[in-house]
N, C-alpha and C positions, 0 to 999 in steps of 0.2 A: 647223748641222744642226737639222732641225724635231724638236720635242719631242713632236709629235702621231703617235700611231700610226693607220694607215688603217683598222684593224679597226672593225666596227660595235660600238655599244656592247651588251654582253649585259644583258637585263633578268632579275634573278636572282630577284625574289620574287613572290607573289601579289597581285594588286591587281584591284579591280573594274573590269570592262570594261562601259562604259554605251553604250547606242544613242543614237544623235543625236536631241535633242529638237527638233522643228521649230517648237514654239510654246509659248508659256507663257500661254495664255489660262485665266482662272479662271472656273468654273462658281458657281452658286448656293451650292454646298456649301463653296466654298474650293478645290477640286481643280482640279489643271490638267487641260486637256482631253486630254493627251497622256499615254500610260502609258510610264513609264521602267522597264525592267526591269534590275535589278542583279545581275550574277552575278558569281562569282570565277573568272576566268581567269588565265592567264599574264600577266607584265608586258609580253611582246611585243604581245599583242593590245591590251591597255589604252592603251600609248602609241601603237600604230600607230593608235588612234582618235582618241588626243589630238592626235597630230601635225596633223590636219586643221584646227587652230585657226587657220592661215593661210588657209584658203578659206572657213572657215564662221563665223568670230567677227566681230561687228559691235560697235564701241566707241563709245559716247558719251563725251567728256570735259568736265565741267563747266567753264564758264568763270569760275573764281573769282577774286575780286579778287587783286593780285600779292602782297598780304600773306601769302597763304597758300602760296606757292611762291617765286615769283622774288625777292621781298624778303627771304625766309629764307635763300636761297643768298647774296644779297649780304652780309647781316649776317654769316652764318658765315664767309664768306671774309674780309670785312673784319677780324672779330675774330681770325681766325687769323692774317693777316698782321700785326697788331698785336704779335703775340707772336713774329713771327719766321719764319712760315711763307712759304715761296718758290712756294706751290702755289695754284691755283685750287681751287674746290670742286667736284668731281666734273665739270668740263668737259673735261678733257684728263688723260691719263695723267701722273703726276708722282710723284716720289719726295723726300720731304723731306730736306734737306741737313743739317738741325739738329733737336734735338728739341724740339717745340713743346709746351709744358705745356698739358694739357687736350686741344687739337685734333689732336695727333699720333694720339691714340687714337679721337679721336671721327670720323675720315676712315672708319672701318668701317661707320658708319650712313648713309653717303651712297647706298646702292644705291636708294633712292626716286628719286633725281634721274636716275639714268641709266635707270631703269626707264622712268619717264613720258617722258624724252626718246625712248626706243626705241618706246614705245607710239604716240606722235604721228607717228613717222617709219614707222610700219609698213604704213601704206595701208589699215588697216582702221578707221580713225575715221570716223564718220558725223555729220551735222549734225541730223539727224532724230532725236529720242530715241526716238520710236517704232518705228524699225528696229533700235535696240540691243539686243544680249544682255547687255552688262554696261555698267555707268555708273561710270565711273573718277572719283574724287574727288581733284583735284589739290593736296591738303593735305600738305605734308611735315612730318608729325607728328615724326618722329625729329629733323629738324634744329631744331624749336622746343624740343623737350624738351632737346637739347644746348644750346642757347643759354640755357635757363632752369635749367642745372645738372646735368642727366640724374638727376633724383630719381625715387625711387619714386613710380609713377602720375602723374609729369610734372605735380607739383602746380602748378608755376609757369605752366602754359600759359595764355595768355589768348586765343588764337583758337578754343579748342574751342566755348567758348559762342556763338559766331557762327557756326561752321561749318553746323550743321543749318539754319539759317534760310535759307541759300543752296542747299539740296538740293531743288529743287521738285518733283523726282519721287521722292523717299525717302518710303517708307511700310511699311506691313504687308505689302503685297503684292509689295514690290519691293526691300526691304532686302537680300534674298539676292544680289541683282544688283547692288549697289553695292560697289565694290571700293576699300577703304581702304588707304593706303599708310602704313606705320610701320616701316622696316626698322631697328629696334632692338629691345633685348630686350624682349619683349612686356608684361613686368611694369613696364617704365618708360614705358609709354606710358598716356595718360588713359584711365581705365576706360570711358569712353563709347566709346573707339574699341576696346578690348579685347571689348567686348560685340557689335561687329559680326561677322555670320556669315561675312563675306569680307574676310579681311585678310592684308597680306603683312607678316611681322616676322622677326625672328632666332630666334623660338620661345622656349621650348618650347611645344607645342601639347597641350592636354588630351586625352588618349584618342586621339590621331591626329585630331582635328577636320578633316575635309576641306576646309573652307573656310578655316582658319587656316594659310596656307601659310607654311612656313619657308623661308627664302630664304637663300643664301650671303651674309656679310658682304662689304662692298666692298674690294676690293684694289685700288688704282689705281696701284701702282709701276710705273713704266715699264718697268723691265727684265724684268717677269713677264708683259707683254702679248704677244698673238700678234705674231710676227714679229720680237720681240725676244729672246725666251727662248732660249737655246742650251741644249740637252739634254746634261748632262754625266754623267746616270745610266747611260746604257748602258756606259761604262767607269768603274767603281767606283774605279780608281786615281787618276782624275781629280779625286775628290773628297778632298782632303787633309785633311779635319776628319772624324774619326771621330764626333764627338759635339758638338752644338751645342745649347744652351737659354737661354733668357731669359726673365725675368719677376719678379714681385715675391712674396716668400714670405709670402703673406698668409693663409695657412691652415697646419695642421699637416702636411697631406699634402705640400703643396709644400715645407714646411720640410725634411721627412725626406728628400724628392727631392733637393733641392738640396744638403743636407748629405752624402748619398750620393755624389753626382757630383763635389762638391768633394773629398772624401776620396779618391776615385780620382785626380783630377787631380793631386793633391799627394801620392799614394803614402802616405797615413796609414793607419794600422790594417791592416786586410785588403783596402785598396784597392789590387787591382793588377787589370791588363787581362788577360783570357784570352789564351793563346798565339795568336798569328796576327792578332790585332786591331791595327791600325796606325792612325796619325793623332792630330792634335791633339784636345784636349777644350777647347771654349769655353763658358764659363758668364758670363752677363750678369745680375748681381743687382740688380734696381731697387728703389729705395725711393720712398716718397711722402711729402711733408710737406704743409702747407696751401697752399703757394704753387708749388712746382715738382714736376717728376718727375725724379729724379736716378739715374744709374748707367748705363743702357743708352746705346750708341752711336746715333746718328741712325738713322732708317728705311733710307736708302740703303745704309748699312754693313751692316746686319742681313742685307738682301736679299743682297748680294753674299757674305756668309758662309754663308747658308744654301744658296745655289747651289753651295756647294763643300763641303757637309756631307753624310755618309752617314745618319746617324742623328739625328732630333732629338726629345726628349723633349717632350711637350706636356702639362703638369700641370694639373689641373683648376683653375678660378679661383673667384670668387665665385658665378657663375651659370653654368649648363651651356651657355648661349649665349655668355657673355663670354670663355670659354675657347676658343672655336671658331675666332676672329680667327687666333691664332697657329697653330692646326690648318691653316687655309687657307693663311696664309704658307708654311708649310713643305712642304705638298703641292703648291702652285703653283711652289715653287723645286725641285721634285724630290728633296726630303729625305724620307726614310721616317719618318713619325711614329712615336712611342713613347706610348701612352696607359696610363692606370691604370684598371683594369676593376673596377667595384664590382658586388656584388650588389644586386638591387633586387626588390621585391614586384610591380612593374609591367612590363606589356608582354612584352618579350623577355627580362627579368630580368638584363640588362646595362647598367649606366649608366656613363657616362665622367666623372660628376661626384661623386657621393656615395653612400652607402649608402641605398637606397631613393629616389634620384635619379630624374629622368627618365629613361627608357630611350633608348637610341641613335635609335631610328625616330621618337620625339616630339621630338627634340632637334635633329636634323641634317636638312638639305634633301634631297629627292629620294631617299628611302628605297627607292622603288619602281624606281630606276634604279641607283642606286649601291650596292654591297655595301661598306658602310664598313669592315666587320670584316676584308676581304679587303686593304683597302690600309694597314692600320697593324699594328704589333705591339702586342698586348696584354699587359700584365703584371698579374697579379693583386694587389689591394691588399695581400694578405697578405705579399707579398714585402718590402713596406716596412719590416716588423717585423723582418726578418731582417740587421740591422744588422752583426752579427758578421761575416756572410760577404758584405756588400755585397750584399744580396738583389735590389734592383730592376735594377741594372746586370748582374747574374749571370743572372737571368732573360731579360732583353732581349736579351743578347749570347748567350745559349743557341741562339737560334733559327737554324738552319743557313743558309748562305749562299744555297743553292738557293731555299729558302722566301723570303729576303728579295729575291732577284733576281725571283721571280714576283711578288710585291707590288709593286716598283718598276715591273715592266712594266703591272700594272693600274692603277697610280697614273698613268701617263703617258697610259694610256687614257682615262681619266675627267677629266684635268685640264681640258680645255678647257671641260667642262660645269660647272666650279666658279668661272668666271670670266666676268665681263660684258665684252663685246667693245666697246670704244669706238669701233670702225670702224664702217662700214656694211655690213660683211661678212654675207652670208645664212647663214654658217655656224651650226651648232648649238652655242650657249654657255648660260650659265646663265639669260640671259633666255628663250631657246627654251623651257627646262625650266620656268621659271616660268610662261610663257603655257600650256603644256599642263597644267599642274596646275591654273590658272585655269578653263581650258576644261572640264576634267572636274568640277570643284569646282561650277561654276555649274548643270551638269547635275543633279549629285547633290542639291544644295541645292534644285533645283526640284520634288523629287518630293514628291506628296503635299498635303494643305491646308496652308493658311499658319497652323499652329499652331506655337508655338516652346516650347523648353525652355530655362532659364537654369539653367546649374550654377555654384554660387558656391563659391570656394575661398580663404577668407581666408589671405594670407601673413603667417605668424609670422617674427620676427627677434630675435635676441640678438647680443651681442658679449662675447668675452672677451678679456682681457688675455693677451699672451706674456709668458712669463718673460723677464727682461733677457737672458740669455745667448742666447736663441732669436731675438731680434728683429734682423733684417737690415734695418732701415729701413721696415718695414711700418706705421709709426706705431703700433706696440705692441698691435695689436688684430686679432682674427679676427671675421670677419662670419658669422652662421649664419643661412641663411635655411630655412624650412621646405620650400619648393619652388620650382621655377623657370618653371612653367606659367602660364598666365593665371589672373587671379584671378576673371573671370567669362567664361563661355562660353555663347554664345547660338546655337542651331542649331535647324533643324526637327525635330519629334517624331518624323518618320519616320527620321531617322538619329540619334535619342539611344540611347546605351548607358548602362547604369548602371556607374558606376566599378568596382564589384565584380567586374565581370566580367573587368577587367584585372589583378585582384589575385591573386597567386599564393600557394601555401600555405607558402613559406619564412618561418618565424619566427611564424607565425601560431597563435594559442591553437585548442585544441580546440573543437568545437562545430559544430553544423550550420549551413549557409549560410542567411542570412535573406533573404528576397525583400524586393522594394521594397515600402516603405509609402508610400501616397498619402494625404494629408489634404485633405478637402474639407468646405466648410461646407453643412451641408443645412438647409434652412427645416424646423424642426421644430412651429413654431407659428404659424399664420395667421389672423388674425380682424379685424373691424372694429367699431368702437365704433358707437352710435347715432348720433352727430354725423359719422361717415364716416371717421374716421381709422383708418388701417390700420396694424397691428402684425405684424412677422415677427421671430420668434426663430429664430436660425441657431446651430447647434451644430457642432461640429467632430467628424467621423467619420473612421476610417481605413479605406482599403480596402487590402486585403493582396492582392498579387500573387505568383503562383508562378512566372511564366514572363515572358520579354521581350516576347513578343507580347501578353500581358496588359497588361503596362507601357505599350506604346505604345497600347493601345485605350483605357486609361483616361485617359491624359495627352492623348489627341486629343479629349476632351471639353471642353477649355478652350482658349481661344485663346493662352493663356500659363500656364507652369508653372515653378515654383521647385524646383530640387533641390539636394541637398548629400550628401555622403557622410558618414556618421556613422562614427567610429573611423577616419578615413582616417590612414593612417600617414604621418608626417614624415620628411624626409631626416634622416639621422643623421650628425653631424660629429664625427671625432676631435677631441679637444682635450687641454691639458695644463694642470696645475695645479701651482704651486710652493710646496712646505713647506720653508721655511728654505732651506738649501742643495740640497734634494732636489727633482727635478721628476717628477710622476707623469703618466704618458699614459693617457688613457682612450680605449679603442679600440672602434669600433663592431663589431667581429667578434664581442665577447661578446654583444651585442645579437641579431645576427643568427643566432647558434648555435640550432639547434632545441631544444637541451637548456637554454636560457637561460630563468630565470623572469620575463625582463623582454621577453617577446614581446607582439606586438601582438594587440588584439583584432581579431576579424573584422569587416570594414567591411559596411555595408548602406546604401542610399540611401533618403532621406527626401524626399519631393516634396511641394508643395502647389499645389493648383489655385486659380485666381482665382475669388471668389465670384460668384455669377450676380447679374445685373442684376435689379431689382424690376420685375414687369410692370405695365405703366402702365394707368391706368383708360380704359375706353372712352368715346369720344366720345359726349356726350348731345345731344339734340334739345331746344331751347327751344321748347314749343308756343306761346308768347305771340308769337313774332316769326318762326316757322318756321325759325331759322337754326341752325347747328350751332355749339355752344359746347363747347370743351374745358376743363375746370376748370385752374386753375393748379395744378401740381403741385410740392410742396415734399418732400424727402426728409431726414430727419433719421436720421444713423447715429451709435450710440453702443455701448458696451459694457456687459455685464451680468455679475452672477456669482450663480450658484446661485438663481436666480428663476424657475425653469421653472413653478413654481406660484405663484399669488397675484399675477401681474403685472397681471391686467385692471384692477383698481381706480386703479393708476398710470398706466395708458394712458388711462383715463378721465379722470384729473385733466389729463394733458397735452393731451387732445383739448378739453376744456372751456377751457382757458388759452388755446389757439391759435384756438377760434372766438370768444372774447372780443375777442382782438387783432385778429382779421381784420374783426369787425364795427365794431371802433373805426376802423380803417384807411379802411374804405369810406365809414364816415360824414364822415370829415375831408378824404377825397382827392376834389378836383373837378377839377383840372387834367388828370390823367391817369386816365381812367376804367378801373376794374379788372373784370376778369372777375367774373361774381355769385358763382362757386363757386371755392373752393381745396380742394386735396386734400392731406393730411398723410400721408406713409408714415413708419412709424418702424422703422428696421431695427437690432436688437439683436443683438450678437455675444456668445454665451456665452464669457467668457475667464478664467475662474479659473484653468486649467491653463497660461496662457500665462506667459512668462518674468518679465515685470516686473509680473504680479500679486502684491501683497504677501500673504504668507502671513497666516493668522488670519483671512481674510475682511474685509479692510478696505474693500471695495467693496460689501458687503452684511451684512445682520444676521446671517446664518448663520456659523457657524465653519468656516473652511475647513481640511481635514486637511494639517497640515504636512508629513508624509511625501509625501503625494500631490502637493502643490505642488513639492516639491523634486525630485521624480522627474520630472516633467513640465518643470521649469525646463531641464535638460540638454539638452532636444531640441527645445524648441517656441520659435517665435519671439515677440517681444515684442507688447505691446498695441498700440503705436502703429503697427506694421507692419500691423495689421488695416486702418487707415485708408488708407495707401498702396495695399494690394492691392485694397480696395474702390474707390478712385479708379482705379485702373488697369483695373479691370473696365469701369467707365462710359468710360474713353478708349478702350479697345479698341472698344466697342459704337460710339462715335462714329466710329473710324476705318472700320469696316465700314458706315457710313451708317445706322446705327440711329435711328429717329424716336422710339424709346422712352425718351428721356432726361428726367430730371426738369427742371422750369424753374428750380428753386433746390435747391442742397445745402447742408446744414447738418450740421457735423462736431464732435462733443463729444469732443476727444482728451484723451490723457493719464489722470492718475489722477483727474480731477475729474468724469467723467460717469458716472452709473449710475442705474437705475431701480429702487427698492425701497420698499416700504412700511414697512419698518423702518429703523432709524437709517441714515442715509447720511453717513459721515464724510467731511468735507472741509474745509479751513481756513475756509471762509466760512458753514458751517452752511445753506447754500442748497439747497432742495430743487428737483429737475429741473425741476418745474413754474414755479418761480420764475425759473430760468435761461432758460426758453423764453420766458417773459414779457418779460424783459428784452431778448432776442435780437429777439423780434417787435417790440417799440417801437423798438428801434434801427434794425432793418431796414425795417420797413413805415410808418415816419414820413411824414406828409404832405409831398409834394413832394420827398421824399428818392430815391426809385429808381424806375427805369422797368422795371415788372414786366408791364406789360400788353401790350407791343408785340411784334411778330414778333422772334424771338431775333436775327435777323440785325441787328437796329436796337439791340438792348439794348447799354448800355454795360457794360463789364468793371469792377463794383465789387467791394467785399469789405467785409464787416463781420465786425468782431472784438470779441467779450466776452473781456476778458483780466484778468489779476490781476498782482501782482508774483510773483516765483518763491516756491515754496511752502518751498523751502529752499534752502541753499546749494550743494546738489549737482545743480541742474537742469544738464542737458547743454546744451552751446553748439551750437545749430543752425547758427550761422554757421560754427563750426569744422568741423563735419561736411560743411557744404556745400563748403567749401574742399577738404577732403581728398578728397571723393568726386567733385566736379564740376569741380575745377581752375579755379576763377574767383572773383574778389573777390565776398564775400557781397552780394547785392542788397537785403537787408532793411536799411532805414534804422535808424539808431542808435536813434531813439526807442522801437524795438520791443524793443531789446535786454534791456530789463529787463522784459519782460512774458512771462507764461505764458499761452497760449492756453487758454481754457475753451471757448470755441464760435467756429467760423468758418463764415460762410455766405457764399455767392456765386452767381452765376446761370450759366446753361448756357452763356453767351458765354465766360466764363472756363474753363470745362471743355473747350470746343472749341478753345482756343489753347493747351492744355497741351501739352508736348512728350512723344511716346510714349516717347522713348529714355531721357530723364530719369526719368520714373515708374517704369519697368522696373528702372532701377538701383536707384533709392530702396525700391523694394519688394523687390528681392533681396537687399540687405545689411541688417545689423542696425542700421537707423539709427531707433533708439527714442527719437525727441525730438520734442514737439508743434511745437518751433519750426522745426525743418526742414520740417516740413509747411506751416507758414505761410510759409517761405522760399521754396518752390517755387510756392506759390499768388500769392504778393505780387508776383513779377517778372512776371506777366502783367497785372496789373491797371492800368487807365488812370490816368494821373497824377491825384492828386487824389479820387479815388473810393474812397478807404479811411475807413471809419466805425468809430470805435473806442468802446466803452463800457468803461472801466477800473473794475473792481472793487476796492474798497479795504477 
């Protein structure tokens, strides 16, 4: 008998209905020339519009090398077969007849393979990118991450650094229409993939980001596919297993649940079934060690058992998404899931993962179509504490049979929508709903100017040991993650929401709601010396916002902004500690209690805008020859401390030094005539309040107030990030076709740069004018560099004035590069022992820098000048690095 009901799916929730956007042209302000009006109507209207993707969506699929897709499928299949697999990798339905270490669980990440195959067979693919609504990037990120060990951030990825070089249509104006495939846990994908506005993953998504589409995990078991599944749910008596559960007890909640069910199955303590409940109880307890996964039967056997089970507990796993694979297994097998409901500050205030975990609607696919709470039995987490009366099962089995029957009927209604149909059937399945969400997301993401906001959420982690008597083979440790959503979320400013808008009062401390704070560097001093050197002092100002509308208006003034939630509450994990023969449980209920002294601070959003670019000098007319000549423009970027007064003399010294160096190189250079004039602009950032500014005024003569410095350290970014953000402003200007870029950029990074007429403390007792002289002689030496020609002909060179590390605590730029960019560090070994004091490079290097890399570097706390050097060095022409090492 068929397991599918003929009823139409009921759309239960409110979701945005969007008018069709017939064009995506950009005017001079960056706005699309078509207005998209977003209103909130019923889900029926929304998905009636979304269903039109079959007739309105046009798709361009990049022709990437096979290493990005087909080869990954082949490598995964070969590795699995070497471990005893009998299945191909997502080519046909298949059930493993044996437990295949590592790869049995990894099959859930194969959705990207089926989705790409169905896109290519959809009839919507076009060869002309000019006709495309979306650009599909056929890189199987999840497959590469699984092959590399499925680590946090996929740090073993080798393809990610090559990927963007193949995406010739990717840029600031089109990134929101580039669809990336990564059907694994979102935090297990490379950060460069997490940062894309349009992405398929297993979630969770931050604030319900419309372009971060949560998709179902892949369930490829043959017995669960359309045409093979037999519905035994209509007659409960045909299901002779009352309760079925399998898993690894790798956290306290799972441990308590498993012990609860085992006690009932063995009749221990108060473990008895209520009258009228009949059937077997099957518990498969799995354990992991380094080499193998032991305990549960093969997937094929578990599927057969699930299809004969009435109730299937689905305890939370390490991640909100990792636990959903078992949820989908039991739903597709027709077994009614039992989940544990946790209170959370976020969204709908119900999480199936942890206290303060991601809410249901951020964690599960298609929340506008499927009413998830309608197809499960929810047991409050507090019931687990009621061990004397076997509270978990008592609460679950207390649900009347008529309610269970209604839930089973709804489960069978939506079952087909959670399964990728391997066949060529035109029926509505999980792929159909994925495409509907893509279609809607592309229209939403196209609203407004191409200005973006990056939300950053660093993910904390700790491990705890289980007491010996509680360890059922879970390797003796409990992993505790701070959250399960993406660490970096980029979306258009028009769609941005402050995270504080999704936080509820439960457990919050008293106090008024704080609005968004926006940091922006303003030019507070701008003057020129007699020699023509221009100096701009920039100081950080705070713009306080009192409304969401004001937030958006402020953020729109920058092409890119960085935001983070201050006092963001993290997930709370129950845990246990052993004291001799006693074991104490520490439960999060106490912290969530409104009367608890351990309540959370009220969160608020802190954002920073990109600094503005320096206005370039006007073109001058040479009266002698009647030709227009533009001076060669140099831009020196440094940071300052408490010198808003008295800086004039220092700038005069620098200007004089630069003038002498320029005159010398003009006199010595004959092979490559230089322009008659040069223009030096010095941009100084007041940085005393920043996180890595040493207290006590180490960068200037005046004493910095220690308390003021400490207070600022808690919420301000570090000094090196100034250079990343300044560079990103220049890169965005280049992406928008600006001609006002400097010819040469000079950066004085880390704690070795400052301007001050008083004592300037550094390991070399070298005044700034002396450093500039060294840089000029290294950079402008005769026959050394091509500075006069058209920027298109300039070579990509780099000048480095460096020292040995000032102390043993110098951060490792290569280690940070690997951790954040998933690739072997490109910095040569000879640079490992150098600390950059000054880095200079021409516009040609600036124009070749990758926007997506610098946005990521400017978003995260990557406060090391070596990383700055690493990102620049990788774009320099071979043999064009000139080093002056200061000893």
